[in-house]
PDBQT receptor file of N, H, CA, C and O in Angstrom, charges set to zero:
ATOM      1  N   UNK A   1       0.515  -1.011   0.183  1.00  0.00    +0.000 N 
ATOM      2  CA  UNK A   1       0.097   0.208  -0.321  1.00  0.00    +0.000 C 
ATOM      3  C   UNK A   1       1.220   1.401  -0.029  1.00  0.00    +0.000 C 
ATOM      4  O   UNK A   1       1.536   2.260  -0.852  1.00  0.00    +0.000 OA
ATOM      5  N   UNK A   2       1.527   1.328   0.742  1.00  0.00    +0.000 N 
ATOM      6  H   UNK A   2       1.270   0.631   1.411  1.00  0.00    +0.000 HD
ATOM      7  CA  UNK A   2       2.570   2.435   0.691  1.00  0.00    +0.000 C 
ATOM      8  C   UNK A   2       3.466   3.254  -0.685  1.00  0.00    +0.000 C 
ATOM      9  O   UNK A   2       3.657   4.345  -1.223  1.00  0.00    +0.000 OA
ATOM     10  N   UNK A   3       3.886   1.463  -0.755  1.00  0.00    +0.000 N 
ATOM     11  H   UNK A   3       3.731   0.577  -0.318  1.00  0.00    +0.000 HD
ATOM     12  CA  UNK A   3       4.010   1.972  -2.640  1.00  0.00    +0.000 C 
ATOM     13  C   UNK A   3       3.737   2.188  -3.750  1.00  0.00    +0.000 C 
ATOM     14  O   UNK A   3       4.292   2.645  -4.749  1.00  0.00    +0.000 OA
ATOM     15  N   UNK A   4       2.081   1.510  -3.258  1.00  0.00    +0.000 N 
ATOM     16  H   UNK A   4       1.630   1.138  -2.447  1.00  0.00    +0.000 HD
ATOM     17  CA  UNK A   4       0.814   2.336  -4.445  1.00  0.00    +0.000 C 
ATOM     18  C   UNK A   4       0.766   4.471  -4.043  1.00  0.00    +0.000 C 
ATOM     19  O   UNK A   4       0.636   5.325  -4.920  1.00  0.00    +0.000 OA
ATOM     20  N   UNK A   5       0.880   4.683  -2.894  1.00  0.00    +0.000 N 
ATOM     21  H   UNK A   5       0.985   3.990  -2.182  1.00  0.00    +0.000 HD
ATOM     22  CA  UNK A   5       0.801   5.678  -2.403  1.00  0.00    +0.000 C 
ATOM     23  C   UNK A   5       1.980   7.127  -2.549  1.00  0.00    +0.000 C 
ATOM     24  O   UNK A   5       1.984   8.357  -2.497  1.00  0.00    +0.000 OA
ATOM     25  N   UNK A   6       2.948   5.882  -2.776  1.00  0.00    +0.000 N 
ATOM     26  H   UNK A   6       2.945   4.883  -2.819  1.00  0.00    +0.000 HD
ATOM     27  CA  UNK A   6       4.118   6.957  -2.463  1.00  0.00    +0.000 C 
ATOM     28  C   UNK A   6       5.021   7.021  -3.953  1.00  0.00    +0.000 C 
ATOM     29  O   UNK A   6       6.086   7.577  -4.219  1.00  0.00    +0.000 OA
ATOM     30  N   UNK A   7       4.000   6.117  -4.854  1.00  0.00    +0.000 N 
ATOM     31  H   UNK A   7       3.135   5.665  -4.637  1.00  0.00    +0.000 HD
ATOM     32  CA  UNK A   7       4.387   5.497  -6.432  1.00  0.00    +0.000 C 
ATOM     33  C   UNK A   7       3.144   7.100  -7.152  1.00  0.00    +0.000 C 
ATOM     34  O   UNK A   7       3.498   7.970  -7.949  1.00  0.00    +0.000 OA
ATOM     35  N   UNK A   8       2.225   7.000  -6.712  1.00  0.00    +0.000 N 
ATOM     36  H   UNK A   8       1.938   6.294  -6.065  1.00  0.00    +0.000 HD
ATOM     37  CA  UNK A   8       0.870   8.399  -7.204  1.00  0.00    +0.000 C 
ATOM     38  C   UNK A   8       1.559   9.163  -6.908  1.00  0.00    +0.000 C 
ATOM     39  O   UNK A   8       2.037   9.778  -7.862  1.00  0.00    +0.000 OA
ATOM     40  N   UNK A   9       2.207   9.762  -5.003  1.00  0.00    +0.000 N 
ATOM     41  H   UNK A   9       1.819   9.263  -4.228  1.00  0.00    +0.000 HD
ATOM     42  CA  UNK A   9       2.307  10.964  -5.735  1.00  0.00    +0.000 C 
ATOM     43  C   UNK A   9       3.459  11.302  -6.184  1.00  0.00    +0.000 C 
ATOM     44  O   UNK A   9       3.547  12.455  -6.605  1.00  0.00    +0.000 OA
ATOM     45  N   UNK A  10       4.621  10.468  -6.234  1.00  0.00    +0.000 N 
ATOM     46  H   UNK A  10       4.549   9.531  -5.892  1.00  0.00    +0.000 HD
ATOM     47  CA  UNK A  10       5.763  11.031  -7.649  1.00  0.00    +0.000 C 
ATOM     48  C   UNK A  10       4.826  11.027  -8.591  1.00  0.00    +0.000 C 
ATOM     49  O   UNK A  10       4.890  11.958  -9.393  1.00  0.00    +0.000 OA
ATOM     50  N   UNK A  11       3.784  10.077  -8.756  1.00  0.00    +0.000 N 
ATOM     51  H   UNK A  11       3.732   9.321  -8.104  1.00  0.00    +0.000 HD
ATOM     52  CA  UNK A  11       3.612  10.497 -10.466  1.00  0.00    +0.000 C 
ATOM     53  C   UNK A  11       2.732  12.353 -11.021  1.00  0.00    +0.000 C 
ATOM     54  O   UNK A  11       2.544  12.926 -12.094  1.00  0.00    +0.000 OA
ATOM     55  N   UNK A  12       2.431  12.675  -9.499  1.00  0.00    +0.000 N 
ATOM     56  H   UNK A  12       2.584  12.210  -8.627  1.00  0.00    +0.000 HD
ATOM     57  CA  UNK A  12       1.696  13.825  -9.508  1.00  0.00    +0.000 C 
ATOM     58  C   UNK A  12       2.185  14.761  -9.533  1.00  0.00    +0.000 C 
ATOM     59  O   UNK A  12       1.741  15.795 -10.032  1.00  0.00    +0.000 OA
ATOM     60  N   UNK A  13       3.177  14.612  -9.015  1.00  0.00    +0.000 N 
ATOM     61  H   UNK A  13       3.538  13.772  -8.609  1.00  0.00    +0.000 HD
ATOM     62  CA  UNK A  13       4.596  16.075  -8.661  1.00  0.00    +0.000 C 
ATOM     63  C   UNK A  13       5.907  15.373  -9.598  1.00  0.00    +0.000 C 
ATOM     64  O   UNK A  13       7.113  15.475  -9.374  1.00  0.00    +0.000 OA
ATOM     65  N   UNK A  14       5.408  14.842 -10.400  1.00  0.00    +0.000 N 
ATOM     66  H   UNK A  14       4.428  14.759 -10.582  1.00  0.00    +0.000 HD
ATOM     67  CA  UNK A  14       5.943  14.734 -11.943  1.00  0.00    +0.000 C 
ATOM     68  C   UNK A  14       5.351  15.164 -12.686  1.00  0.00    +0.000 C 
ATOM     69  O   UNK A  14       6.083  15.718 -13.506  1.00  0.00    +0.000 OA
ATOM     70  N   UNK A  15       3.855  15.298 -13.038  1.00  0.00    +0.000 N 
ATOM     71  H   UNK A  15       3.261  14.848 -12.371  1.00  0.00    +0.000 HD
ATOM     72  CA  UNK A  15       3.393  15.399 -13.446  1.00  0.00    +0.000 C 
ATOM     73  C   UNK A  15       3.992  14.993 -15.228  1.00  0.00    +0.000 C 
ATOM     74  O   UNK A  15       5.120  14.682 -15.611  1.00  0.00    +0.000 OA
ATOM     75  N   UNK A  16       2.706  15.165 -15.999  1.00  0.00    +0.000 N 
ATOM     76  H   UNK A  16       1.790  15.418 -15.688  1.00  0.00    +0.000 HD
ATOM     77  CA  UNK A  16       3.187  14.593 -17.452  1.00  0.00    +0.000 C 
ATOM     78  C   UNK A  16       3.231  15.175 -18.491  1.00  0.00    +0.000 C 
ATOM     79  O   UNK A  16       2.115  15.361 -18.976  1.00  0.00    +0.000 OA
ATOM     80  N   UNK A  17       4.257  15.648 -19.199  1.00  0.00    +0.000 N 
ATOM     81  H   UNK A  17       5.164  15.497 -18.805  1.00  0.00    +0.000 HD
ATOM     82  CA  UNK A  17       3.820  16.038 -20.438  1.00  0.00    +0.000 C 
ATOM     83  C   UNK A  17       2.869  15.950 -21.732  1.00  0.00    +0.000 C 
ATOM     84  O   UNK A  17       2.882  16.869 -22.550  1.00  0.00    +0.000 OA
ATOM     85  N   UNK A  18       2.123  14.933 -21.883  1.00  0.00    +0.000 N 
ATOM     86  H   UNK A  18       2.112  14.186 -21.218  1.00  0.00    +0.000 HD
ATOM     87  CA  UNK A  18       1.343  14.584 -22.654  1.00  0.00    +0.000 C 
ATOM     88  C   UNK A  18      -0.460  13.873 -21.879  1.00  0.00    +0.000 C 
ATOM     89  O   UNK A  18      -1.460  14.004 -22.585  1.00  0.00    +0.000 OA
ATOM     90  N   UNK A  19      -0.569  13.305 -20.695  1.00  0.00    +0.000 N 
ATOM     91  H   UNK A  19       0.244  13.199 -20.122  1.00  0.00    +0.000 HD
ATOM     92  CA  UNK A  19      -1.407  12.516 -20.570  1.00  0.00    +0.000 C 
ATOM     93  C   UNK A  19      -2.097  13.990 -20.182  1.00  0.00    +0.000 C 
ATOM     94  O   UNK A  19      -1.877  15.149 -19.832  1.00  0.00    +0.000 OA
ATOM     95  N   UNK A  20      -3.475  12.636 -20.655  1.00  0.00    +0.000 N 
ATOM     96  H   UNK A  20      -3.654  11.694 -20.939  1.00  0.00    +0.000 HD
ATOM     97  CA  UNK A  20      -4.900  13.548 -20.408  1.00  0.00    +0.000 C 
ATOM     98  C   UNK A  20      -5.560  13.224 -18.611  1.00  0.00    +0.000 C 
ATOM     99  O   UNK A  20      -5.677  12.162 -17.999  1.00  0.00    +0.000 OA
ATOM    100  N   UNK A  21      -5.776  14.192 -18.337  1.00  0.00    +0.000 N 
ATOM    101  H   UNK A  21      -5.680  15.055 -18.834  1.00  0.00    +0.000 HD
ATOM    102  CA  UNK A  21      -6.674  14.424 -16.827  1.00  0.00    +0.000 C 
ATOM    103  C   UNK A  21      -7.854  13.835 -16.883  1.00  0.00    +0.000 C 
ATOM    104  O   UNK A  21      -8.455  14.122 -17.919  1.00  0.00    +0.000 OA
ATOM    105  N   UNK A  22      -8.673  12.803 -15.856  1.00  0.00    +0.000 N 
ATOM    106  H   UNK A  22      -8.185  12.569 -15.015  1.00  0.00    +0.000 HD
ATOM    107  CA  UNK A  22      -9.439  12.463 -16.224  1.00  0.00    +0.000 C 
ATOM    108  C   UNK A  22      -9.669  12.450 -14.540  1.00  0.00    +0.000 C 
ATOM    109  O   UNK A  22      -8.897  12.307 -13.591  1.00  0.00    +0.000 OA
ATOM    110  N   UNK A  23     -11.528  12.733 -14.696  1.00  0.00    +0.000 N 
ATOM    111  H   UNK A  23     -12.154  12.848 -15.466  1.00  0.00    +0.000 HD
ATOM    112  CA  UNK A  23     -12.014  12.879 -13.394  1.00  0.00    +0.000 C 
ATOM    113  C   UNK A  23     -11.817  11.701 -12.678  1.00  0.00    +0.000 C 
ATOM    114  O   UNK A  23     -11.186  10.663 -12.873  1.00  0.00    +0.000 OA
ATOM    115  N   UNK A  24     -12.813  12.321 -11.441  1.00  0.00    +0.000 N 
ATOM    116  H   UNK A  24     -13.326  13.164 -11.282  1.00  0.00    +0.000 HD
ATOM    117  CA  UNK A  24     -12.212  10.832 -10.163  1.00  0.00    +0.000 C 
ATOM    118  C   UNK A  24     -13.084   9.593 -11.076  1.00  0.00    +0.000 C 
ATOM    119  O   UNK A  24     -12.340   8.948 -11.815  1.00  0.00    +0.000 OA
ATOM    120  N   UNK A  25     -14.336   9.252 -11.106  1.00  0.00    +0.000 N 
ATOM    121  H   UNK A  25     -14.941   9.775 -10.506  1.00  0.00    +0.000 HD
ATOM    122  CA  UNK A  25     -15.259   8.981 -12.096  1.00  0.00    +0.000 C 
ATOM    123  C   UNK A  25     -14.806   8.350 -13.065  1.00  0.00    +0.000 C 
ATOM    124  O   UNK A  25     -14.805   7.129 -12.902  1.00  0.00    +0.000 OA
ATOM    125  N   UNK A  26     -14.436   8.700 -13.970  1.00  0.00    +0.000 N 
ATOM    126  H   UNK A  26     -14.437   9.691 -14.102  1.00  0.00    +0.000 HD
ATOM    127  CA  UNK A  26     -13.243   7.955 -15.613  1.00  0.00    +0.000 C 
ATOM    128  C   UNK A  26     -11.804   7.371 -15.032  1.00  0.00    +0.000 C 
ATOM    129  O   UNK A  26     -11.347   6.407 -15.647  1.00  0.00    +0.000 OA
ATOM    130  N   UNK A  27     -10.884   7.985 -13.647  1.00  0.00    +0.000 N 
ATOM    131  H   UNK A  27     -11.255   8.768 -13.148  1.00  0.00    +0.000 HD
ATOM    132  CA  UNK A  27     -10.096   6.940 -13.694  1.00  0.00    +0.000 C 
ATOM    133  C   UNK A  27     -10.324   5.504 -12.361  1.00  0.00    +0.000 C 
ATOM    134  O   UNK A  27      -9.562   4.639 -11.931  1.00  0.00    +0.000 OA
ATOM    135  N   UNK A  28     -11.718   5.860 -12.088  1.00  0.00    +0.000 N 
ATOM    136  H   UNK A  28     -12.337   6.563 -12.437  1.00  0.00    +0.000 HD
ATOM    137  CA  UNK A  28     -12.068   4.817 -11.320  1.00  0.00    +0.000 C 
ATOM    138  C   UNK A  28     -12.188   3.661 -12.549  1.00  0.00    +0.000 C 
ATOM    139  O   UNK A  28     -11.525   2.625 -12.593  1.00  0.00    +0.000 OA
ATOM    140  N   UNK A  29     -13.154   4.077 -13.491  1.00  0.00    +0.000 N 
ATOM    141  H   UNK A  29     -13.692   4.918 -13.455  1.00  0.00    +0.000 HD
ATOM    142  CA  UNK A  29     -13.566   3.632 -14.959  1.00  0.00    +0.000 C 
ATOM    143  C   UNK A  29     -12.533   2.622 -15.769  1.00  0.00    +0.000 C 
ATOM    144  O   UNK A  29     -12.709   1.661 -16.517  1.00  0.00    +0.000 OA
ATOM    145  N   UNK A  30     -11.062   3.493 -15.115  1.00  0.00    +0.000 N 
ATOM    146  H   UNK A  30     -10.920   4.274 -14.507  1.00  0.00    +0.000 HD
ATOM    147  CA  UNK A  30     -10.066   2.299 -16.061  1.00  0.00    +0.000 C 
ATOM    148  C   UNK A  30      -9.284   1.358 -15.559  1.00  0.00    +0.000 C 
ATOM    149  O   UNK A  30      -9.185   1.362 -14.332  1.00  0.00    +0.000 OA
ATOM    150  N   UNK A  31      -8.781   0.666 -16.063  1.00  0.00    +0.000 N 
ATOM    151  H   UNK A  31      -8.861   0.662 -17.060  1.00  0.00    +0.000 HD
ATOM    152  CA  UNK A  31      -7.793  -0.708 -15.718  1.00  0.00    +0.000 C 
ATOM    153  C   UNK A  31      -6.964  -0.230 -15.180  1.00  0.00    +0.000 C 
ATOM    154  O   UNK A  31      -6.343   0.792 -15.472  1.00  0.00    +0.000 OA
ATOM    155  N   UNK A  32      -6.841  -0.994 -14.226  1.00  0.00    +0.000 N 
ATOM    156  H   UNK A  32      -7.346  -1.824 -13.989  1.00  0.00    +0.000 HD
ATOM    157  CA  UNK A  32      -5.651  -0.928 -13.040  1.00  0.00    +0.000 C 
ATOM    158  C   UNK A  32      -4.587  -2.372 -13.458  1.00  0.00    +0.000 C 
ATOM    159  O   UNK A  32      -4.932  -3.535 -13.246  1.00  0.00    +0.000 OA
ATOM    160  N   UNK A  33      -3.179  -1.932 -14.122  1.00  0.00    +0.000 N 
ATOM    161  H   UNK A  33      -2.899  -0.988 -14.295  1.00  0.00    +0.000 HD
ATOM    162  CA  UNK A  33      -2.303  -2.887 -14.935  1.00  0.00    +0.000 C 
ATOM    163  C   UNK A  33      -2.021  -3.122 -13.231  1.00  0.00    +0.000 C 
ATOM    164  O   UNK A  33      -2.284  -2.486 -12.210  1.00  0.00    +0.000 OA
ATOM    165  N   UNK A  34      -1.300  -4.473 -13.573  1.00  0.00    +0.000 N 
ATOM    166  H   UNK A  34      -1.087  -4.989 -14.402  1.00  0.00    +0.000 HD
ATOM    167  CA  UNK A  34      -0.577  -4.838 -12.268  1.00  0.00    +0.000 C 
ATOM    168  C   UNK A  34       0.292  -5.661 -12.499  1.00  0.00    +0.000 C 
ATOM    169  O   UNK A  34       0.693  -6.431 -11.627  1.00  0.00    +0.000 OA
ATOM    170  N   UNK A  35       0.839  -5.651 -13.962  1.00  0.00    +0.000 N 
ATOM    171  H   UNK A  35       0.513  -5.025 -14.671  1.00  0.00    +0.000 HD
ATOM    172  CA  UNK A  35       2.466  -5.725 -14.360  1.00  0.00    +0.000 C 
ATOM    173  C   UNK A  35       2.903  -5.042 -15.074  1.00  0.00    +0.000 C 
ATOM    174  O   UNK A  35       2.393  -4.942 -16.190  1.00  0.00    +0.000 OA
ATOM    175  N   UNK A  36       4.242  -4.154 -14.653  1.00  0.00    +0.000 N 
ATOM    176  H   UNK A  36       4.656  -4.235 -13.746  1.00  0.00    +0.000 HD
ATOM    177  CA  UNK A  36       5.239  -3.290 -15.832  1.00  0.00    +0.000 C 
ATOM    178  C   UNK A  36       5.793  -4.012 -16.459  1.00  0.00    +0.000 C 
ATOM    179  O   UNK A  36       6.884  -3.444 -16.513  1.00  0.00    +0.000 OA
ATOM    180  N   UNK A  37       5.903  -4.942 -17.049  1.00  0.00    +0.000 N 
ATOM    181  H   UNK A  37       5.017  -5.403 -17.005  1.00  0.00    +0.000 HD
ATOM    182  CA  UNK A  37       5.405  -5.596 -18.825  1.00  0.00    +0.000 C 
ATOM    183  C   UNK A  37       4.543  -5.300 -19.768  1.00  0.00    +0.000 C 
ATOM    184  O   UNK A  37       4.749  -4.776 -20.863  1.00  0.00    +0.000 OA
ATOM    185  N   UNK A  38       3.367  -5.736 -19.191  1.00  0.00    +0.000 N 
ATOM    186  H   UNK A  38       3.200  -6.161 -18.302  1.00  0.00    +0.000 HD
ATOM    187  CA  UNK A  38       2.230  -5.015 -19.549  1.00  0.00    +0.000 C 
ATOM    188  C   UNK A  38       2.762  -3.619 -19.797  1.00  0.00    +0.000 C 
ATOM    189  O   UNK A  38       3.582  -3.353 -20.676  1.00  0.00    +0.000 OA
ATOM    190  N   UNK A  39       2.344  -2.934 -19.131  1.00  0.00    +0.000 N 
ATOM    191  H   UNK A  39       1.678  -3.150 -18.417  1.00  0.00    +0.000 HD
ATOM    192  CA  UNK A  39       2.126  -1.468 -19.273  1.00  0.00    +0.000 C 
ATOM    193  C   UNK A  39       3.731  -1.094 -19.660  1.00  0.00    +0.000 C 
ATOM    194  O   UNK A  39       4.021  -0.047 -19.082  1.00  0.00    +0.000 OA
ATOM    195  N   UNK A  40       4.588  -1.487 -20.258  1.00  0.00    +0.000 N 
ATOM    196  H   UNK A  40       4.353  -2.338 -20.728  1.00  0.00    +0.000 HD
ATOM    197  CA  UNK A  40       4.874  -1.317 -20.639  1.00  0.00    +0.000 C 
ATOM    198  C   UNK A  40       4.632  -1.643 -23.102  1.00  0.00    +0.000 C 
ATOM    199  O   UNK A  40       4.811  -1.170 -24.225  1.00  0.00    +0.000 OA
ATOM    200  N   UNK A  41       4.215  -2.594 -22.417  1.00  0.00    +0.000 N 
ATOM    201  H   UNK A  41       4.069  -2.978 -21.505  1.00  0.00    +0.000 HD
ATOM    202  CA  UNK A  41       3.766  -2.846 -23.416  1.00  0.00    +0.000 C 
ATOM    203  C   UNK A  41       2.294  -1.746 -24.759  1.00  0.00    +0.000 C 
ATOM    204  O   UNK A  41       2.141  -1.559 -25.966  1.00  0.00    +0.000 OA
ATOM    205  N   UNK A  42       1.535  -1.324 -23.308  1.00  0.00    +0.000 N 
ATOM    206  H   UNK A  42       1.660  -1.475 -22.327  1.00  0.00    +0.000 HD
ATOM    207  CA  UNK A  42       0.793  -0.483 -24.013  1.00  0.00    +0.000 C 
ATOM    208  C   UNK A  42       0.331   0.774 -23.054  1.00  0.00    +0.000 C 
ATOM    209  O   UNK A  42      -0.651   1.056 -22.368  1.00  0.00    +0.000 OA
ATOM    210  N   UNK A  43       1.389   1.272 -23.339  1.00  0.00    +0.000 N 
ATOM    211  H   UNK A  43       2.187   1.043 -23.896  1.00  0.00    +0.000 HD
ATOM    212  CA  UNK A  43       2.332   3.332 -22.089  1.00  0.00    +0.000 C 
ATOM    213  C   UNK A  43       0.897   4.179 -22.464  1.00  0.00    +0.000 C 
ATOM    214  O   UNK A  43       0.643   5.123 -21.715  1.00  0.00    +0.000 OA
ATOM    215  N   UNK A  44       0.497   4.062 -22.932  1.00  0.00    +0.000 N 
ATOM    216  H   UNK A  44       0.704   3.296 -23.540  1.00  0.00    +0.000 HD
ATOM    217  CA  UNK A  44      -0.732   5.236 -23.852  1.00  0.00    +0.000 C 
ATOM    218  C   UNK A  44      -1.634   4.494 -22.642  1.00  0.00    +0.000 C 
ATOM    219  O   UNK A  44      -1.972   5.374 -21.850  1.00  0.00    +0.000 OA
ATOM    220  N   UNK A  45      -1.981   3.592 -22.357  1.00  0.00    +0.000 N 
ATOM    221  H   UNK A  45      -1.707   2.877 -23.001  1.00  0.00    +0.000 HD
ATOM    222  CA  UNK A  45      -3.304   3.870 -22.540  1.00  0.00    +0.000 C 
ATOM    223  C   UNK A  45      -3.323   3.085 -20.080  1.00  0.00    +0.000 C 
ATOM    224  O   UNK A  45      -4.150   2.750 -19.233  1.00  0.00    +0.000 OA
ATOM    225  N   UNK A  46      -1.799   3.251 -20.223  1.00  0.00    +0.000 N 
ATOM    226  H   UNK A  46      -1.127   3.524 -20.911  1.00  0.00    +0.000 HD
ATOM    227  CA  UNK A  46      -2.719   3.010 -18.413  1.00  0.00    +0.000 C 
ATOM    228  C   UNK A  46      -2.429   4.429 -17.415  1.00  0.00    +0.000 C 
ATOM    229  O   UNK A  46      -1.559   5.294 -17.308  1.00  0.00    +0.000 OA
ATOM    230  N   UNK A  47      -3.130   4.236 -17.071  1.00  0.00    +0.000 N 
ATOM    231  H   UNK A  47      -3.836   3.533 -17.158  1.00  0.00    +0.000 HD
ATOM    232  CA  UNK A  47      -3.313   5.581 -16.207  1.00  0.00    +0.000 C 
ATOM    233  C   UNK A  47      -2.648   4.674 -15.080  1.00  0.00    +0.000 C 
ATOM    234  O   UNK A  47      -1.457   4.617 -14.770  1.00  0.00    +0.000 OA
ATOM    235  N   UNK A  48      -3.929   3.852 -14.451  1.00  0.00    +0.000 N 
ATOM    236  H   UNK A  48      -4.896   3.898 -14.703  1.00  0.00    +0.000 HD
ATOM    237  CA  UNK A  48      -2.803   3.080 -13.221  1.00  0.00    +0.000 C 
ATOM    238  C   UNK A  48      -2.242   1.821 -13.205  1.00  0.00    +0.000 C 
ATOM    239  O   UNK A  48      -2.419   1.127 -14.207  1.00  0.00    +0.000 OA
ATOM    240  N   UNK A  49      -1.688   1.434 -12.407  1.00  0.00    +0.000 N 
ATOM    241  H   UNK A  49      -1.544   1.997 -11.593  1.00  0.00    +0.000 HD
ATOM    242  CA  UNK A  49       0.341   1.074 -12.260  1.00  0.00    +0.000 C 
ATOM    243  C   UNK A  49       0.358  -0.075 -10.882  1.00  0.00    +0.000 C 
ATOM    244  O   UNK A  49       1.309  -0.154 -10.104  1.00  0.00    +0.000 OA
ATOM    245  N   UNK A  50      -0.743  -0.812 -10.800  1.00  0.00    +0.000 N 
ATOM    246  H   UNK A  50      -1.515  -0.748 -11.433  1.00  0.00    +0.000 HD
ATOM    247  CA  UNK A  50      -0.529  -1.801  -8.792  1.00  0.00    +0.000 C 
ATOM    248  C   UNK A  50       0.418  -2.397  -8.661  1.00  0.00    +0.000 C 
ATOM    249  O   UNK A  50       0.257  -3.589  -8.395  1.00  0.00    +0.000 OA
ATOM    250  N   UNK A  51       1.846  -1.873  -8.780  1.00  0.00    +0.000 N 
ATOM    251  H   UNK A  51       1.977  -0.905  -8.995  1.00  0.00    +0.000 HD
ATOM    252  CA  UNK A  51       2.335  -2.609  -8.472  1.00  0.00    +0.000 C 
ATOM    253  C   UNK A  51       2.993  -2.989  -6.940  1.00  0.00    +0.000 C 
ATOM    254  O   UNK A  51       4.201  -2.776  -6.831  1.00  0.00    +0.000 OA
ATOM    255  N   UNK A  52       2.540  -3.336  -6.191  1.00  0.00    +0.000 N 
ATOM    256  H   UNK A  52       1.559  -3.509  -6.280  1.00  0.00    +0.000 HD
ATOM    257  CA  UNK A  52       1.921  -3.590  -4.466  1.00  0.00    +0.000 C 
ATOM    258  C   UNK A  52       2.760  -5.083  -4.942  1.00  0.00    +0.000 C 
ATOM    259  O   UNK A  52       3.989  -5.020  -4.914  1.00  0.00    +0.000 OA
ATOM    260  N   UNK A  53       2.200  -6.239  -5.318  1.00  0.00    +0.000 N 
ATOM    261  H   UNK A  53       1.202  -6.290  -5.340  1.00  0.00    +0.000 HD
ATOM    262  CA  UNK A  53       1.702  -7.136  -5.253  1.00  0.00    +0.000 C 
ATOM    263  C   UNK A  53       3.758  -7.786  -5.506  1.00  0.00    +0.000 C 
ATOM    264  O   UNK A  53       4.135  -8.921  -5.215  1.00  0.00    +0.000 OA
ATOM    265  N   UNK A  54       4.302  -7.120  -5.851  1.00  0.00    +0.000 N 
ATOM    266  H   UNK A  54       3.995  -6.198  -6.088  1.00  0.00    +0.000 HD
ATOM    267  CA  UNK A  54       5.872  -7.836  -5.928  1.00  0.00    +0.000 C 
ATOM    268  C   UNK A  54       6.618  -6.761  -5.592  1.00  0.00    +0.000 C 
ATOM    269  O   UNK A  54       7.428  -6.094  -6.236  1.00  0.00    +0.000 OA
ATOM    270  N   UNK A  55       6.185  -6.692  -4.392  1.00  0.00    +0.000 N 
ATOM    271  H   UNK A  55       5.527  -7.234  -3.869  1.00  0.00    +0.000 HD
ATOM    272  CA  UNK A  55       6.748  -6.233  -3.290  1.00  0.00    +0.000 C 
ATOM    273  C   UNK A  55       8.362  -5.883  -3.265  1.00  0.00    +0.000 C 
ATOM    274  O   UNK A  55       9.190  -6.507  -2.602  1.00  0.00    +0.000 OA
ATOM    275  N   UNK A  56       8.639  -4.752  -4.127  1.00  0.00    +0.000 N 
ATOM    276  H   UNK A  56       7.966  -4.245  -4.666  1.00  0.00    +0.000 HD
ATOM    277  CA  UNK A  56       9.091  -3.906  -4.813  1.00  0.00    +0.000 C 
ATOM    278  C   UNK A  56      10.177  -3.409  -3.391  1.00  0.00    +0.000 C 
ATOM    279  O   UNK A  56       9.670  -3.075  -2.320  1.00  0.00    +0.000 OA
ATOM    280  N   UNK A  57      11.180  -3.424  -3.535  1.00  0.00    +0.000 N 
ATOM    281  H   UNK A  57      11.592  -3.695  -4.405  1.00  0.00    +0.000 HD
ATOM    282  CA  UNK A  57      12.220  -2.229  -2.501  1.00  0.00    +0.000 C 
ATOM    283  C   UNK A  57      12.216  -0.583  -2.837  1.00  0.00    +0.000 C 
ATOM    284  O   UNK A  57      12.112   0.404  -2.108  1.00  0.00    +0.000 OA
ATOM    285  N   UNK A  58      12.372  -0.747  -4.226  1.00  0.00    +0.000 N 
ATOM    286  H   UNK A  58      12.457  -1.549  -4.817  1.00  0.00    +0.000 HD
ATOM    287  CA  UNK A  58      13.094   0.141  -5.201  1.00  0.00    +0.000 C 
ATOM    288  C   UNK A  58      12.249   0.416  -6.796  1.00  0.00    +0.000 C 
ATOM    289  O   UNK A  58      12.286  -0.294  -7.801  1.00  0.00    +0.000 OA
ATOM    290  N   UNK A  59      11.305   2.079  -6.495  1.00  0.00    +0.000 N 
ATOM    291  H   UNK A  59      11.275   2.656  -5.679  1.00  0.00    +0.000 HD
ATOM    292  CA  UNK A  59      11.273   2.079  -8.532  1.00  0.00    +0.000 C 
ATOM    293  C   UNK A  59      11.401   1.452  -9.539  1.00  0.00    +0.000 C 
ATOM    294  O   UNK A  59      12.566   1.830  -9.406  1.00  0.00    +0.000 OA
ATOM    295  N   UNK A  60      11.390   0.633 -10.788  1.00  0.00    +0.000 N 
ATOM    296  H   UNK A  60      10.444   0.326 -10.897  1.00  0.00    +0.000 HD
ATOM    297  CA  UNK A  60      11.990   0.468 -11.548  1.00  0.00    +0.000 C 
ATOM    298  C   UNK A  60      12.082   0.883 -12.222  1.00  0.00    +0.000 C 
ATOM    299  O   UNK A  60      11.082   1.019 -12.927  1.00  0.00    +0.000 OA
ATOM    300  N   UNK A  61      13.688   1.633 -12.768  1.00  0.00    +0.000 N 
ATOM    301  H   UNK A  61      14.500   1.522 -12.195  1.00  0.00    +0.000 HD
ATOM    302  CA  UNK A  61      14.584   2.468 -13.710  1.00  0.00    +0.000 C 
ATOM    303  C   UNK A  61      12.872   3.066 -15.073  1.00  0.00    +0.000 C 
ATOM    304  O   UNK A  61      12.492   4.171 -15.460  1.00  0.00    +0.000 OA
ATOM    305  N   UNK A  62      12.267   1.347 -15.389  1.00  0.00    +0.000 N 
ATOM    306  H   UNK A  62      12.576   0.449 -15.075  1.00  0.00    +0.000 HD
ATOM    307  CA  UNK A  62      11.911   1.514 -16.779  1.00  0.00    +0.000 C 
ATOM    308  C   UNK A  62      10.540   2.022 -15.766  1.00  0.00    +0.000 C 
ATOM    309  O   UNK A  62      10.019   1.068 -15.189  1.00  0.00    +0.000 OA
ATOM    310  N   UNK A  63      10.143   2.866 -15.590  1.00  0.00    +0.000 N 
ATOM    311  H   UNK A  63      10.566   3.641 -16.059  1.00  0.00    +0.000 HD
ATOM    312  CA  UNK A  63       8.714   3.027 -15.162  1.00  0.00    +0.000 C 
ATOM    313  C   UNK A  63       8.695   4.548 -16.003  1.00  0.00    +0.000 C 
ATOM    314  O   UNK A  63       7.740   5.157 -16.485  1.00  0.00    +0.000 OA
ATOM    315  N   UNK A  64      10.801   5.036 -15.950  1.00  0.00    +0.000 N 
ATOM    316  H   UNK A  64      11.577   4.541 -15.559  1.00  0.00    +0.000 HD
ATOM    317  CA  UNK A  64      10.523   6.755 -15.657  1.00  0.00    +0.000 C 
ATOM    318  C   UNK A  64      10.727   7.040 -17.056  1.00  0.00    +0.000 C 
ATOM    319  O   UNK A  64      10.310   8.164 -17.332  1.00  0.00    +0.000 OA
ATOM    320  N   UNK A  65      11.197   6.449 -17.989  1.00  0.00    +0.000 N 
ATOM    321  H   UNK A  65      11.536   5.535 -17.764  1.00  0.00    +0.000 HD
ATOM    322  CA  UNK A  65      10.950   6.169 -19.787  1.00  0.00    +0.000 C 
ATOM    323  C   UNK A  65      10.403   6.433 -20.262  1.00  0.00    +0.000 C 
ATOM    324  O   UNK A  65      10.417   6.123 -21.454  1.00  0.00    +0.000 OA
TER     325      UNK A  65
């Protein structure tokens, strides 16, 4: 849970250049990706990424590319 919160805070603070902002209802209807590999294959479709089940200690560098 901490990882998800930290990731969300990080993404909000970073801002995204080509991202479209969604309201809460639209965001709730979007798919949650739980695999970094799958998310990297479809980056334009990823609005939510939940890697909490992977017990990561650091952010994977691929997230920032």
